[in-house]
TIRO-2110 file (N, C-alpha, C; in Angstrom, 1 decimal):
// TIRO-2110
0.9, -1.2, -0.1, N, 1, A
0.0, 0.0, 0.0, CA, 1, A
0.9, 1.3, 0.0, C, 1, A
0.6, 2.1, -0.8, N, 2, A
1.4, 3.4, -0.9, CA, 2, A
1.1, 4.3, 0.2, C, 2, A
2.1, 5.0, 0.7, N, 3, A
2.1, 5.8, 2.0, CA, 3, A
1.3, 7.2, 1.5, C, 3, A
0.7, 7.8, 2.5, N, 4, A
0.0, 9.0, 2.3, CA, 4, A
1.0, 10.1, 2.2, C, 4, A
0.9, 11.1, 1.3, N, 5, A
1.7, 12.1, 1.2, CA, 5, A
1.3, 13.4, 2.0, C, 5, A
2.1, 13.9, 2.8, N, 6, A
1.7, 15.1, 3.9, CA, 6, A
2.7, 16.1, 3.6, C, 6, A
2.2, 17.3, 3.7, N, 7, A
2.9, 18.5, 3.6, CA, 7, A
2.7, 19.3, 4.9, C, 7, A
3.7, 19.7, 5.6, N, 8, A
3.7, 20.4, 6.9, CA, 8, A
3.9, 22.0, 6.5, C, 8, A
3.1, 22.9, 6.8, N, 9, A
3.7, 24.3, 6.7, CA, 9, A
4.6, 24.7, 7.7, C, 9, A
5.1, 25.9, 7.5, N, 10, A
6.2, 26.4, 8.3, CA, 10, A
5.7, 26.7, 9.7, C, 10, A
4.5, 27.1, 10.0, N, 11, A
4.1, 27.3, 11.4, CA, 11, A
3.9, 26.0, 12.0, C, 11, A
3.7, 24.8, 11.4, N, 12, A
3.5, 23.5, 11.9, CA, 12, A
5.0, 23.2, 12.3, C, 12, A
6.0, 23.3, 11.4, N, 13, A
7.3, 22.9, 11.6, CA, 13, A
7.9, 23.7, 12.9, C, 13, A
7.5, 24.9, 13.1, N, 14, A
7.9, 25.9, 14.3, CA, 14, A
7.2, 25.5, 15.6, C, 14, A
6.1, 24.6, 15.6, N, 15, A
5.3, 24.5, 16.7, CA, 15, A
6.0, 24.0, 17.9, C, 15, A
6.9, 23.2, 17.9, N, 16, A
7.7, 22.6, 19.1, CA, 16, A
8.5, 23.9, 19.7, C, 16, A
8.9, 24.8, 18.9, N, 17, A
9.7, 25.9, 19.4, CA, 17, A
8.8, 27.0, 19.9, C, 17, A
7.5, 26.9, 19.9, N, 18, A
6.6, 27.9, 20.4, CA, 18, A
6.6, 27.6, 22.1, C, 18, A
6.2, 28.8, 22.7, N, 19, A
6.1, 28.6, 24.1, CA, 19, A
5.1, 27.7, 24.5, C, 19, A
5.3, 26.7, 25.4, N, 20, A
4.5, 25.6, 25.6, CA, 20, A
3.6, 25.9, 26.9, C, 20, A
3.0, 26.9, 27.0, N, 21, A
2.2, 27.3, 28.3, CA, 21, A
0.6, 26.9, 28.1, C, 21, A
0.3, 27.0, 26.9, N, 22, A
-1.2, 26.6, 26.6, CA, 22, A
-1.3, 25.2, 26.2, C, 22, A
-2.4, 24.5, 26.7, N, 23, A
-2.7, 23.1, 26.6, CA, 23, A
-2.7, 22.8, 24.9, C, 23, A
-3.4, 23.5, 24.2, N, 24, A
-3.5, 23.3, 22.8, CA, 24, A
-2.2, 23.4, 22.2, C, 24, A
-1.3, 24.1, 22.5, N, 25, A
0.1, 24.3, 21.9, CA, 25, A
0.8, 23.0, 22.2, C, 25, A
0.8, 22.5, 23.5, N, 26, A
1.3, 21.4, 23.9, CA, 26, A
0.7, 20.1, 23.1, C, 26, A
-0.5, 20.0, 23.1, N, 27, A
-1.2, 18.8, 22.3, CA, 27, A
-0.7, 18.8, 20.8, C, 27, A
-0.7, 20.2, 20.2, N, 28, A
-0.4, 20.2, 18.9, CA, 28, A
1.1, 19.8, 18.6, C, 28, A
2.1, 20.3, 19.5, N, 29, A
3.5, 19.9, 19.5, CA, 29, A
3.6, 18.3, 19.6, C, 29, A
2.9, 17.8, 20.5, N, 30, A
3.1, 16.4, 20.7, CA, 30, A
2.6, 15.5, 19.4, C, 30, A
1.5, 16.0, 18.8, N, 31, A
1.0, 15.4, 17.6, CA, 31, A
1.9, 15.6, 16.6, C, 31, A
2.5, 16.9, 16.4, N, 32, A
3.5, 17.1, 15.3, CA, 32, A
4.7, 16.4, 15.6, C, 32, A
5.1, 16.1, 16.8, N, 33, A
6.4, 15.2, 16.9, CA, 33, A
6.0, 13.7, 16.5, C, 33, A
4.7, 13.4, 16.8, N, 34, A
4.4, 11.9, 16.3, CA, 34, A
4.4, 11.8, 14.9, C, 34, A
4.0, 12.9, 14.2, N, 35, A
3.9, 12.9, 12.8, CA, 35, A
5.4, 12.7, 12.2, C, 35, A
6.3, 13.5, 12.9, N, 36, A
7.7, 13.4, 12.5, CA, 36, A
8.1, 11.9, 12.6, C, 36, A
7.8, 11.2, 13.7, N, 37, A
8.3, 9.8, 13.9, CA, 37, A
7.6, 9.0, 12.8, C, 37, A
6.3, 9.3, 12.3, N, 38, A
5.8, 8.6, 11.2, CA, 38, A
6.5, 8.7, 9.9, C, 38, A
7.0, 10.0, 9.7, N, 39, A
7.8, 10.3, 8.5, CA, 39, A
9.1, 9.6, 8.6, C, 39, A
9.8, 9.7, 10.0, N, 40, A
11.2, 8.9, 10.1, CA, 40, A
10.9, 7.5, 9.8, C, 40, A
9.9, 6.9, 10.2, N, 41, A
9.7, 5.4, 10.1, CA, 41, A
9.0, 5.0, 8.7, C, 41, A
9.0, 6.0, 7.8, N, 42, A
8.5, 5.6, 6.4, CA, 42, A
7.0, 5.2, 6.5, C, 42, A
6.2, 5.8, 7.5, N, 43, A
4.8, 5.4, 7.5, CA, 43, A
3.9, 6.4, 6.6, C, 43, A
4.5, 7.6, 6.6, N, 44, A
3.9, 8.6, 5.7, CA, 44, A
5.1, 9.4, 5.0, C, 44, A
4.8, 10.0, 3.8, N, 45, A
5.9, 10.6, 3.2, CA, 45, A
5.7, 12.1, 3.2, C, 45, A
6.7, 12.8, 3.3, N, 46, A
6.8, 14.3, 3.3, CA, 46, A
7.2, 14.9, 2.2, C, 46, A
6.6, 15.9, 1.8, N, 47, A
6.8, 16.8, 0.7, CA, 47, A
7.3, 18.2, 1.1, C, 47, A
8.4, 18.7, 0.4, N, 48, A
9.0, 19.9, 0.8, CA, 48, A
8.7, 20.8, -0.3, C, 48, A
9.0, 22.3, -0.1, N, 49, A
8.8, 23.1, -1.2, CA, 49, A
9.7, 24.3, -1.1, C, 49, A
9.6, 25.0, -2.3, N, 50, A
10.5, 26.4, -2.2, CA, 50, A
9.8, 27.3, -1.3, C, 50, A
8.6, 27.1, -1.0, N, 51, A
8.1, 28.2, -0.1, CA, 51, A
8.5, 28.0, 1.3, C, 51, A
8.5, 26.6, 1.8, N, 52, A
9.1, 26.2, 3.1, CA, 52, A
10.5, 26.7, 3.0, C, 52, A
11.2, 26.5, 2.1, N, 53, A
12.8, 26.8, 2.1, CA, 53, A
12.9, 28.4, 2.2, C, 53, A
12.0, 29.3, 1.6, N, 54, A
12.2, 30.5, 1.7, CA, 54, A
11.7, 31.1, 3.1, C, 54, A
10.5, 30.5, 3.6, N, 55, A
10.2, 31.0, 5.0, CA, 55, A
11.1, 30.6, 5.9, C, 55, A
11.5, 29.3, 6.0, N, 56, A
12.5, 28.8, 7.0, CA, 56, A
13.8, 29.7, 6.9, C, 56, A
14.2, 30.1, 5.8, N, 57, A
15.5, 30.9, 5.7, CA, 57, A
15.3, 32.2, 6.2, C, 57, A
14.1, 32.7, 6.5, N, 58, A
14.0, 34.0, 7.1, CA, 58, A
13.9, 33.8, 8.6, C, 58, A
13.9, 32.7, 9.2, N, 59, A
13.9, 32.4, 10.6, CA, 59, A
15.3, 33.1, 11.3, C, 59, A
15.1, 34.0, 12.1, N, 60, A
16.3, 34.7, 12.7, CA, 60, A
17.1, 33.9, 13.6, C, 60, A
16.4, 32.7, 14.2, N, 61, A
17.1, 31.9, 15.2, CA, 61, A
17.7, 30.7, 14.5, C, 61, A
19.1, 30.8, 14.4, N, 62, A
19.8, 29.9, 13.7, CA, 62, A
19.6, 28.3, 13.9, C, 62, A
19.4, 28.1, 15.3, N, 63, A
19.2, 26.7, 15.7, CA, 63, A
17.8, 26.1, 15.1, C, 63, A
16.8, 26.9, 15.2, N, 64, A
15.4, 26.6, 14.7, CA, 64, A
15.5, 26.5, 13.3, C, 64, A
16.1, 27.4, 12.5, N, 65, A
16.3, 27.4, 11.1, CA, 65, A
16.8, 25.9, 10.6, C, 65, A
18.0, 25.6, 11.3, N, 66, A
18.7, 24.5, 11.0, CA, 66, A
18.1, 23.2, 11.3, C, 66, A
17.4, 23.2, 12.4, N, 67, A
16.6, 22.0, 12.8, CA, 67, A
15.4, 21.8, 11.8, C, 67, A
14.7, 22.7, 11.4, N, 68, A
13.7, 22.6, 10.4, CA, 68, A
14.2, 22.3, 9.1, C, 68, A
15.3, 22.8, 8.7, N, 69, A
15.9, 22.6, 7.4, CA, 69, A
16.3, 21.1, 7.2, C, 69, A
16.6, 20.4, 8.2, N, 70, A
17.0, 19.0, 8.2, CA, 70, A
15.9, 18.1, 7.6, C, 70, A
14.6, 18.5, 7.7, N, 71, A
13.5, 17.8, 7.3, CA, 71, A
13.4, 17.7, 5.8, C, 71, A
14.0, 18.7, 5.1, N, 72, A
14.1, 18.6, 3.6, CA, 72, A
14.7, 17.3, 3.1, C, 72, A
15.7, 17.0, 3.9, N, 73, A
16.5, 15.6, 3.5, CA, 73, A
15.6, 14.4, 3.7, C, 73, A
14.6, 14.5, 4.4, N, 74, A
13.6, 13.3, 4.6, CA, 74, A
12.3, 13.5, 3.7, C, 74, A
12.3, 14.4, 3.0, N, 75, A
11.2, 14.6, 2.2, CA, 75, A
11.5, 13.6, 0.8, C, 75, A
10.3, 13.2, 0.2, N, 76, A
10.4, 12.5, -1.1, CA, 76, A
10.3, 13.3, -2.1, C, 76, A
10.0, 14.4, -2.1, N, 77, A
9.7, 15.3, -3.3, CA, 77, A
9.9, 16.8, -2.8, C, 77, A
10.4, 17.5, -3.7, N, 78, A
10.6, 19.0, -3.6, CA, 78, A
9.8, 19.7, -4.7, C, 78, A
8.9, 20.6, -4.3, N, 79, A
8.0, 21.4, -5.3, CA, 79, A
8.7, 22.7, -5.5, C, 79, A
9.1, 22.8, -6.8, N, 80, A
9.7, 24.1, -7.2, CA, 80, A
8.8, 25.1, -7.7, C, 80, A
9.1, 26.3, -7.6, N, 81, A
8.2, 27.3, -8.2, CA, 81, A
7.9, 27.2, -9.7, C, 81, A
6.7, 27.2, -10.0, N, 82, A
6.1, 27.0, -11.3, CA, 82, A
4.9, 28.0, -11.6, C, 82, A
4.7, 28.3, -12.8, N, 83, A
3.6, 28.9, -13.1, CA, 83, A
2.0, 28.4, -12.7, C, 83, A
2.2, 27.0, -12.6, N, 84, A
1.0, 26.2, -12.2, CA, 84, A
0.8, 26.4, -10.7, C, 84, A
1.8, 26.2, -10.0, N, 85, A
1.7, 26.4, -8.4, CA, 85, A
1.2, 27.9, -8.2, C, 85, A
1.7, 28.8, -8.9, N, 86, A
1.4, 30.2, -8.7, CA, 86, A
-0.1, 30.4, -9.0, C, 86, A
-0.6, 29.8, -10.1, N, 87, A
-2.0, 30.0, -10.7, CA, 87, A
-2.9, 29.2, -9.6, C, 87, A
-2.5, 28.1, -9.0, N, 88, A
-3.4, 27.5, -8.0, CA, 88, A
-3.4, 28.3, -6.9, C, 88, A
-2.3, 28.9, -6.3, N, 89, A
-2.2, 29.7, -5.2, CA, 89, A
-3.2, 31.0, -5.4, C, 89, A
-3.1, 31.6, -6.7, N, 90, A
-3.9, 32.9, -6.9, CA, 90, A
-5.4, 32.5, -6.8, C, 90, A
-5.7, 31.4, -7.2, N, 91, A
-7.1, 30.9, -6.9, CA, 91, A
-7.5, 30.8, -5.6, C, 91, A
-6.6, 30.3, -4.8, N, 92, A
-6.8, 30.0, -3.4, CA, 92, A
-6.9, 31.3, -2.6, C, 92, A
-6.2, 32.3, -3.0, N, 93, A
-6.1, 33.5, -2.3, CA, 93, A
-7.6, 34.3, -2.5, C, 93, A
-8.2, 33.8, -3.7, N, 94, A
-9.6, 34.6, -3.8, CA, 94, A
-10.7, 34.0, -2.7, C, 94, A
-10.1, 33.0, -2.0, N, 95, A
-11.2, 32.5, -1.0, CA, 95, A
-10.8, 33.2, 0.2, C, 95, A
-9.9, 34.1, 0.4, N, 96, A
-9.5, 34.9, 1.5, CA, 96, A
-8.2, 34.3, 2.3, C, 96, A
-7.7, 33.3, 1.8, N, 97, A
-6.4, 32.8, 2.3, CA, 97, A
-5.2, 33.7, 2.0, C, 97, A
-4.3, 34.0, 3.1, N, 98, A
-3.2, 34.7, 2.8, CA, 98, A
-2.2, 34.2, 1.8, C, 98, A
-1.5, 35.0, 1.1, N, 99, A
-0.8, 34.6, -0.1, CA, 99, A
0.3, 33.5, 0.4, C, 99, A
1.1, 33.6, 1.4, N, 100, A
2.0, 32.5, 1.8, CA, 100, A
1.3, 31.2, 2.1, C, 100, A
0.2, 31.4, 2.8, N, 101, A
-0.6, 30.0, 3.1, CA, 101, A
-1.1, 29.5, 1.9, C, 101, A
-1.6, 30.3, 1.1, N, 102, A
-2.1, 29.8, -0.3, CA, 102, A
-0.9, 29.2, -1.1, C, 102, A
0.2, 29.6, -1.1, N, 103, A
1.3, 29.0, -1.8, CA, 103, A
1.7, 27.6, -1.1, C, 103, A
1.7, 27.5, 0.1, N, 104, A
1.9, 26.2, 0.8, CA, 104, A
0.8, 25.3, 0.3, C, 104, A
-0.4, 25.6, 0.3, N, 105, A
-1.5, 24.7, -0.1, CA, 105, A
-1.4, 24.4, -1.7, C, 105, A
-1.0, 25.4, -2.4, N, 106, A
-0.9, 25.1, -3.7, CA, 106, A
0.3, 24.2, -4.1, C, 106, A
1.3, 24.2, -3.3, N, 107, A
2.4, 23.3, -3.4, CA, 107, A
1.9, 21.9, -3.1, C, 107, A
1.2, 21.7, -1.9, N, 108, A
0.6, 20.4, -1.6, CA, 108, A
-0.2, 19.9, -2.7, C, 108, A
-1.1, 20.8, -3.2, N, 109, A
-2.0, 20.2, -4.2, CA, 109, A
-1.3, 19.9, -5.5, C, 109, A
-0.3, 20.7, -6.0, N, 110, A
0.5, 20.4, -6.9, CA, 110, A
1.2, 19.1, -7.0, C, 110, A
1.7, 18.7, -5.8, N, 111, A
2.5, 17.5, -5.5, CA, 111, A
1.6, 16.4, -5.2, C, 111, A
0.2, 16.5, -5.3, N, 112, A
-0.7, 15.5, -5.0, CA, 112, A
-0.8, 14.8, -3.6, C, 112, A
-0.4, 15.9, -2.7, N, 113, A
-0.4, 15.4, -1.3, CA, 113, A
-1.8, 15.0, -0.9, C, 113, A
-2.1, 14.2, 0.0, N, 114, A
-3.2, 13.8, 0.7, CA, 114, A
-3.6, 14.8, 1.8, C, 114, A
-2.7, 15.3, 2.4, N, 115, A
-3.0, 16.3, 3.6, CA, 115, A
-1.9, 17.4, 3.6, C, 115, A
-2.4, 18.5, 4.0, N, 116, A
-1.5, 19.6, 4.4, CA, 116, A
-1.8, 19.9, 6.0, C, 116, A
-0.8, 19.8, 6.8, N, 117, A
-1.0, 20.0, 8.2, CA, 117, A
-0.4, 21.3, 8.6, C, 117, A
-1.2, 22.0, 9.4, N, 118, A
-1.0, 23.3, 9.9, CA, 118, A
-1.5, 23.6, 11.2, C, 118, A
-0.9, 24.5, 12.0, N, 119, A
-1.6, 24.9, 13.2, CA, 119, A
-2.1, 26.2, 13.1, C, 119, A
-2.3, 26.9, 12.0, N, 120, A
-2.9, 28.1, 11.7, CA, 120, A
-4.3, 27.8, 11.5, C, 120, A
-5.2, 28.4, 12.5, N, 121, A
-6.5, 28.1, 12.6, CA, 121, A
-7.3, 28.4, 11.3, C, 121, A
-7.0, 29.8, 10.8, N, 122, A
-7.6, 30.2, 9.7, CA, 122, A
-7.4, 29.4, 8.5, C, 122, A
-6.1, 28.9, 8.3, N, 123, A
-5.8, 28.0, 7.1, CA, 123, A
-6.4, 26.7, 7.2, C, 123, A
-6.5, 26.1, 8.5, N, 124, A
-7.0, 24.8, 8.7, CA, 124, A
-8.6, 24.8, 8.2, C, 124, A
-9.2, 26.0, 8.2, N, 125, A
-10.7, 25.9, 7.9, CA, 125, A
-10.9, 25.9, 6.4, C, 125, A
-9.8, 26.1, 5.6, N, 126, A
-9.9, 26.0, 4.2, CA, 126, A
-10.3, 24.6, 3.6, C, 126, A
-11.3, 24.7, 2.7, N, 127, A
-11.8, 23.4, 2.2, CA, 127, A
-11.5, 23.3, 0.8, C, 127, A
-11.2, 22.1, 0.2, N, 128, A
-10.7, 22.0, -1.1, CA, 128, A
-10.9, 20.4, -1.4, C, 128, A
-11.5, 19.9, -2.4, N, 129, A
-11.7, 18.6, -2.7, CA, 129, A
-10.5, 17.9, -3.2, C, 129, A
-9.5, 18.6, -3.3, N, 130, A
-8.1, 18.2, -3.8, CA, 130, A
-7.2, 17.7, -2.7, C, 130, A
-7.5, 18.1, -1.5, N, 131, A
-6.7, 17.9, -0.4, CA, 131, A
-7.3, 18.1, 1.0, C, 131, A
-7.0, 17.6, 2.0, N, 132, A
-7.3, 17.6, 3.4, CA, 132, A
-6.5, 18.7, 4.1, C, 132, A
-7.1, 19.8, 4.7, N, 133, A
-6.3, 20.6, 5.3, CA, 133, A
-6.6, 20.5, 6.9, C, 133, A
-5.7, 20.3, 7.7, N, 134, A
-6.1, 20.0, 9.0, CA, 134, A
-4.8, 20.3, 10.1, C, 134, A
-5.1, 20.3, 11.3, N, 135, A
-4.1, 20.6, 12.3, CA, 135, A
-3.5, 19.2, 12.6, C, 135, A
-2.4, 19.1, 13.2, N, 136, A
-1.9, 17.9, 13.6, CA, 136, A
-2.6, 16.9, 14.4, C, 136, A
-3.4, 17.4, 15.4, N, 137, A
-4.3, 16.5, 16.2, CA, 137, A
-5.4, 15.9, 15.4, C, 137, A
-5.9, 16.7, 14.4, N, 138, A
-7.1, 16.2, 13.6, CA, 138, A
-6.4, 15.3, 12.6, C, 138, A
-5.3, 15.4, 12.0, N, 139, A
-4.5, 14.5, 11.2, CA, 139, A
-4.5, 13.1, 11.8, C, 139, A
-4.0, 13.0, 13.1, N, 140, A
-3.9, 11.8, 13.9, CA, 140, A
-5.2, 11.2, 14.1, C, 140, A
-6.3, 11.9, 14.3, N, 141, A
-7.7, 11.3, 14.5, CA, 141, A
-8.1, 10.7, 13.0, C, 141, A
-8.0, 11.5, 12.1, N, 142, A
-8.4, 11.2, 10.8, CA, 142, A
-7.9, 9.8, 10.5, C, 142, A
-6.5, 9.5, 10.7, N, 143, A
-5.8, 8.5, 10.4, CA, 143, A
-6.1, 7.4, 11.4, C, 143, A
-6.8, 7.6, 12.4, N, 144, A
-7.1, 6.5, 13.4, CA, 144, A
-5.9, 6.3, 14.4, C, 144, A
-5.2, 7.2, 14.5, N, 145, A
-3.9, 7.0, 15.3, CA, 145, A
-4.2, 7.5, 16.8, C, 145, A
-5.3, 8.2, 17.0, N, 146, A
-5.7, 8.7, 18.3, CA, 146, A
-7.1, 8.7, 18.2, C, 146, A
-7.8, 8.6, 19.5, N, 147, A
-9.3, 8.7, 19.6, CA, 147, A
-9.7, 10.1, 20.1, C, 147, A
END
């Protein structure tokens, strides 16, 4: 059986580095770390993109930037900028999604990902029949990995 393809946006990659004082942040962090284990153990496939690379390169904290950049090496695919990705993103922006979030979603759609995982509440509400947009906790629920 073919692994599901996932795309984690930049805010999801950064969740473990956020202040862990709110329960939801702790739960999302734990779920995200479990998703990382699934990637490492080849249970799901990670897709990386030029958008992730650009956003991560702007992280002013070198240790965070380097830790996140290592995930590129575990990805099975890299989505480069293309007219098609930009066109998909432009259509997504029309629904009220911010430009960078739309680019992340477009990259995931372009690469035929099954899921895009985010901790951005507004982005997680986006609906598209080509992909499931969800937070890390909901991803684990959907996959039947937690109840």
